[in-house]
C-alpha positions in Angstrom: 30.8 -3.5 15.4 29.2 -2.1 12.3 25.4 -1.8 12.9 22.6 -3.4 11.1 21.3 -0.7 8.8 17.6 -0.3 7.9 16.6 2.0 5.2 13.0 3.1 5.5 10.8 3.9 8.7 7.6 2.6 7.5 5.7 -0.3 8.9 8.3 -2.7 7.3 11.3 -0.9 8.8 9.9 -0.5 12.4 8.5 -4.1 12.5 11.8 -5.5 11.5 13.5 -3.6 14.2 10.9 -4.5 16.9 11.2 -8.2 15.8 14.9 -8.2 15.8 15.1 -6.6 19.5 13.0 -9.5 20.7 16.0 -11.8 19.7 19.0 -9.4 20.0 19.1 -6.4 22.5 22.7 -5.3 21.9 23.6 -5.3 18.3 23.6 -1.7 17.1 20.7 -0.8 14.7 20.6 2.3 12.7 17.6 3.4 10.8 17.8 6.0 7.9 14.5 7.5 6.5 13.6 10.4 4.3 10.5 11.2 6.5 10.0 11.9 10.1 10.2 8.3 11.2 6.9 8.7 13.3 5.2 5.4 13.6 1.7 5.1 12.1 -0.5 2.6 10.3 -0.4 3.3 6.7 -3.8 1.6 6.0 -5.3 4.3 8.3 -4.6 7.0 5.5 -7.6 6.0 3.5 -10.2 6.0 6.4 -9.2 9.1 8.4 -11.4 11.7 7.0 -14.7 10.0 8.1 -13.1 9.7 11.6 -12.2 13.3 11.7 -8.6 12.6 12.1 -5.7 14.9 11.1 -2.1 14.0 10.4 -1.2 14.3 14.1 -3.9 11.9 15.3 -2.7 9.1 12.9 0.8 9.0 14.7 0.6 6.2 17.2 4.1 6.5 18.4 6.4 9.5 17.8 9.8 8.7 16.2 11.9 9.6 19.3 9.9 7.2 21.5 10.2 4.5 18.9 13.9 4.9 18.7 14.4 5.0 22.5 12.2 2.0 23.0 14.0 -0.2 20.4 17.5 1.2 21.0 17.7 2.4 17.4 19.8 5.3 16.1 17.4 7.2 13.9 18.5 9.4 11.1 15.3 11.1 10.2 14.7 13.4 7.1 17.8 11.9 5.6 18.1 10.3 2.0 20.3 7.5 1.1 22.2 8.5 -2.1 23.9 5.2 -2.9 24.6 1.7 -1.6 28.1 0.0 -2.0 27.4 -3.7 -1.5 31.0 -4.8 -1.9 32.3 -2.2 0.7 29.1 -2.5 2.8 28.5 1.2 3.0 25.7 3.5 2.3 26.1 7.2 1.2 24.0 10.0 2.7 24.5 13.7 2.5 26.3 13.5 5.9 28.8 11.0 4.5 29.5 7.3 4.4 27.8 4.9 6.9 29.2 1.2 7.2 26.9 -1.6 7.8 27.2 -5.2 8.8 23.8 -6.2 7.3 21.5 -4.0 5.3 17.6 -4.1 5.2 15.8 -2.4 2.2 12.4 -1.3 3.5 12.0 1.4 0.9 8.4 0.8 0.1 6.6 1.8 -3.0 5.8 5.0 -4.9 2.6 6.0 -6.5 2.3 5.2 -10.2 1.8 8.6 -12.0 0.4 8.9 -15.5 0.9 11.8 -17.7 -1.8 14.4 -17.3 -2.0 17.7 -19.4 -3.2 21.2 -18.3 -2.0 24.0 -16.3 -2.7 22.4 -12.9 -1.5 18.9 -13.6 1.0 19.3 -10.8 -1.7 19.7 -8.4 -2.9 16.1 -8.8 -2.2 14.5 -5.5 -1.2 11.2 -4.3 -1.5 9.8 -0.7 1.1 7.0 0.1 2.6 8.4 3.2 1.9 10.6 6.3 3.5 13.6 4.6 1.3 13.1 1.5 -1.8 12.8 3.7 -0.8 16.0 5.6 -0.7 17.9 2.3 -3.9 16.4 1.0 -5.6 17.1 4.2 -4.5 20.8 4.2 -6.2 21.2 0.7 -9.6 20.2 2.1 -11.5 22.3 4.5 -12.1 21.0 8.0 -15.0 18.5 8.3 -17.3 20.8 10.0 -17.0 23.4 7.1 -17.4 20.7 4.4 -20.7 19.5 6.1 -21.8 23.2 6.4 -21.3 24.3 2.7 -21.1 20.8 0.9 -19.0 22.2 -2.0 -15.8 20.1 -1.6 -15.6 17.9 -4.7 -12.8 15.3 -4.9 -12.2 13.5 -8.1 -10.4 10.2 -7.6 -8.2 8.6 -10.5 -8.7 4.8 -10.1 -11.5 2.5 -8.9 -9.1 -0.1 -7.3 -8.6 -1.0 -3.8 -7.3 2.4 -2.5 -9.4 4.4 -4.7 -12.6 2.8 -3.5 -11.5 3.2 0.1 -10.8 6.9 -0.3 -14.1 7.2 -2.2 -16.1 5.7 0.8 -14.0 7.7 3.3 -14.4 11.1 1.7 -18.1 10.6 1.0 -18.8 9.7 4.6 -16.9 12.8 5.6 -19.2 14.9 3.6 -17.3 15.5 0.3 -18.7 14.9 -3.1 -16.7 12.3 -4.8 -16.4 11.2 -8.4 -14.3 8.2 -9.5 -12.7 7.9 -12.9 -11.5 4.5 -14.2 -10.6 3.1 -17.7 -12.3 -0.1 -16.7 -16.1 -1.1 -16.4 -16.4 -1.7 -12.6 -14.8 -1.1 -9.2 -12.2 -3.5 -7.9 -12.3 -5.3 -11.2 -8.9 -7.1 -10.5 -10.1 -8.6 -7.3 -13.8 -9.1 -7.4 -16.2 -11.2 -9.3 -18.6 -8.9 -11.4 -21.6 -9.4 -9.1 -19.4 -8.2 -6.0 -18.2 -5.2 -8.0 -21.8 -4.3 -8.8 -22.8 -4.5 -5.0 -19.8 -2.4 -4.2 -20.7 0.1 -6.8 -24.3 0.4 -5.6 -23.2 0.8 -2.0 -20.8 3.6 -2.9 -23.3 5.3 -5.1 -25.7 5.3 -2.1 -23.3 7.5 -0.5 -23.3 9.9 -3.4 -20.1 8.6 -5.1 -20.3 9.0 -8.9 -18.4 6.9 -11.3 -17.1 7.6 -14.7 -15.9 4.2 -16.3 -14.4 3.6 -19.7 -12.4 6.9 -19.7 -9.4 8.6 -18.0 -8.2 12.0 -16.8 -6.7 13.8 -19.9 -6.1 17.3 -18.3 -6.5 19.2 -15.2 -6.6 23.1 -15.4 -7.1 25.8 -12.9 -10.1 28.1 -13.2 -11.5 30.7 -11.0 -13.9 28.3 -9.1 -11.4 25.6 -8.8 -10.2 22.7 -11.0 -11.6 21.7 -14.4 -10.9 18.1 -15.2 -11.2 17.1 -18.8 -11.8 13.4 -19.4 -10.8 11.4 -22.4 -14.4 11.0 -23.4 -14.8 14.7 -23.7 -16.6 15.3 -20.5 -15.5 18.0 -18.1 -15.9 17.8 -14.3 -15.4 20.6 -11.8 -13.5 19.6 -8.8 -11.8 20.9 -5.7 -8.9 18.5 -5.9 -7.7 15.5 -7.8 -6.5 12.4 -6.0 -4.5 9.8 -8.1 -5.0 6.3 -6.8 -4.2 4.1 -9.7 -1.6 1.9 -8.0 1.8 1.7 -6.6 5.2 0.6 -8.0 7.9 -0.8 -5.8 10.8 1.8 -5.1 13.7 0.0 -6.6 15.9 3.0 -7.5 18.6 2.5 -5.0 18.7 -1.3 -5.4 18.8 -1.1 -9.2 21.7 1.5 -9.0 23.6 -0.9 -6.5 23.3 -3.8 -9.0 20.8 -5.9 -7.2 18.6 -8.2 -9.1 15.2 -6.5 -9.7 12.1 -7.6 -11.4 8.7 -6.0 -10.5 10.5 -5.4 -7.1 13.6 -6.4 -5.4 14.0 -10.1 -5.7 14.6 -12.0 -2.6 14.9 -15.6 -1.7 13.0 -17.6 0.9 15.3 -16.1 3.7 14.7 -12.5 2.4 18.1 -12.3 1.0 18.7 -10.2 -2.2 21.3 -11.0 -4.9 24.0 -9.3 -2.8 25.6 -10.7 0.4 24.2 -9.2 3.7 21.5 -7.3 2.0 17.9 -8.0 2.6 14.5 -6.6 1.5 10.9 -6.9 2.6 7.6 -5.1 2.4 6.3 -3.3 -0.7 9.7 -3.2 -2.2 10.3 -7.0 -2.3 9.4 -9.6 -4.6 9.2 -12.9 -2.5 10.3 -16.2 -3.9 8.1 -17.8 -1.2 5.1 -16.4 -3.1 5.9 -17.6 -6.6 3.2 -17.2 -9.1 2.7 -18.0 -12.8 3.4 -14.3 -13.5 7.0 -14.5 -12.7 9.7 -17.0 -12.1 11.1 -14.8 -9.4 8.0 -14.8 -7.2 5.4 -12.3 -6.4 4.8 -9.0 -4.6 2.5 -8.9 -1.6 1.7 -5.3 -0.9 -0.4 -5.9 2.3 0.1 -5.6 6.1 -0.2 -9.3 7.1 2.6 -10.7 4.6 4.8 -7.8 5.8 4.5 -8.9 9.4 5.2 -12.4 8.5 8.4 -11.5 6.6 9.6 -9.2 9.3 9.6 -12.1 11.7 11.5 -14.3 9.5 14.0 -11.5 8.5 14.7 -10.6 12.1 15.7 -14.4 12.8 18.0 -14.3 9.9 19.5 -10.9 11.0 19.9 -12.5 14.4 21.8 -15.5 12.9 19.0 -17.9 13.3 18.2 -19.4 9.7 14.6 -18.9 8.9 12.5 -19.1 5.7 9.5 -17.1 5.2 6.3 -19.1 4.6 3.2 -17.2 3.7 -0.2 -18.7 5.0 -3.6 -17.7 3.3 -3.9 -14.0 4.4 -7.2 -12.6 3.3 -7.4 -8.7 2.8 -10.0 -6.7 4.5 -11.2 -3.8 2.2 -11.9 -0.6 4.3 -15.3 0.2 2.6 -17.8 0.4 5.4 -20.7 0.9 2.8 -19.9 -2.8 1.9 -17.4 -4.5 4.0 -15.3 -6.9 1.9 -12.8 -9.7 2.7 -10.8 -11.0 -0.2 -8.7 -14.0 -0.6 -7.9 -13.8 -4.3 -6.7 -16.8 -6.2 -3.2 -16.9 -7.2 -2.6 -15.3 -10.5 -3.0 -17.5 -13.4 -4.9 -20.0 -11.5 -7.6 -21.6 -13.9 -11.0 -21.7 -12.7 -14.0 -19.4 -12.1 -16.1 -17.7 -9.3 -19.1 -19.5 -8.0 -21.6 -18.3 -5.5 -23.6 -20.4 -3.1 -25.2 -17.7 -0.9 -25.6 -13.8 -1.1 -22.4 -12.1 -0.3 -20.2 -15.4 -0.7 -18.2 -16.2 -3.8 -15.6 -18.9 -4.0 -13.1 -19.4 -6.7 -13.0 -23.1 -7.8 -10.4 -24.4 -10.1 -11.0 -26.8 -13.0 -10.8 -29.7 -10.5 -13.5 -28.2 -8.3 -10.9 -27.2 -5.6 -11.4 -23.9 -3.7 -8.4 -21.5 -4.3 -10.0 -18.3 -3.0 -13.0 -16.3 -1.9 -14.8 -13.0 -1.6 -17.0 -12.2 1.4 -19.3 -9.2 1.4 -21.4 -7.5 4.0 -22.6 -9.9 6.8 -20.7 -12.8 5.2 -17.4 -11.2 6.2 -17.9 -13.2 9.6 -17.1 -16.4 7.5 -13.5 -15.3 7.1 -12.1 -18.1 9.3 -14.4 -20.8 8.1 -13.8 -20.0 4.4 -10.0 -19.8 5.0 -10.0 -23.3 6.2 -11.4 -24.5 2.9 -8.9 -22.8 0.6 -6.1 -25.0 -0.9 -2.9 -22.9 -1.8 
């Protein structure tokens, strides 16, 4: 029997394997991953410094134990070079591997913008445990940072990940500057008043903001990095972290002829345009989450949608037809300076933000129906109550 083959050992890949084993304990499962395969929670990457955690402490279960527990054959540090959907095989440096069903859990890659300068290649991104290990190694241990206070991290991007890292690094004792072409933090998700509160909370930790500009060049100087902004300012930094967003990793899917829009297009059963091939997680575009932005559906780059999709996918892999249905899944932003819970309205929804109490904003459509909310500070305790009021 050819195995079920999973490409990717992130949360999407391992959760699919775990959910499948609840339904089928005997069908062979092979997982191929370019990294170590160790299991860790990706969201923990942006709040580890303040907790004094290094790469090893973020691993919750080593790869070998995960593979043994779930009866999975793991091929770690192995890249898939090509997929043949007609022949139902994938090619790796070791040769061809046949599959009965294929799961693409390839995730997303950091968006990189062109940066000039002789140290442009030193701009870091943290999207995996390997990335975090490299970034962690470039910063001194927490005790040394607190003692000399000279570590200065410049973050490109004031979105969700940029703000989380800003909060985490500032709490860990680093000086932090955030550069963004917009006018406020988390502008895509928050009403202006909530953005202002978040900015003030981060500034109270010592975070500096440079809005309305971008990083133009990064150069190496004797004392460290010199970062030139598009507005002409120059900022000295120990390191530069790019957090301007992620783009679905669709290279393999596109080369294999699968339908790709902003991500790999899947139907309500997580099937791609090729028979026996499925996708989920950051690399998938769900028909079940259709929006006005695309006739093919929407991407949902968060943990709770991934878990929901994995359960439905596992059932389909086991021969139990199941359609994924996404309930309202508010997102918790890891900014302890100002805790936030966001249930953003579906893109393109007409309406506006309204506030009825400090720290509480509701998105009401033109008919006065609540389509989303933002909770800040103590109001985050209203998560369940507000969720019950939202009409999808």
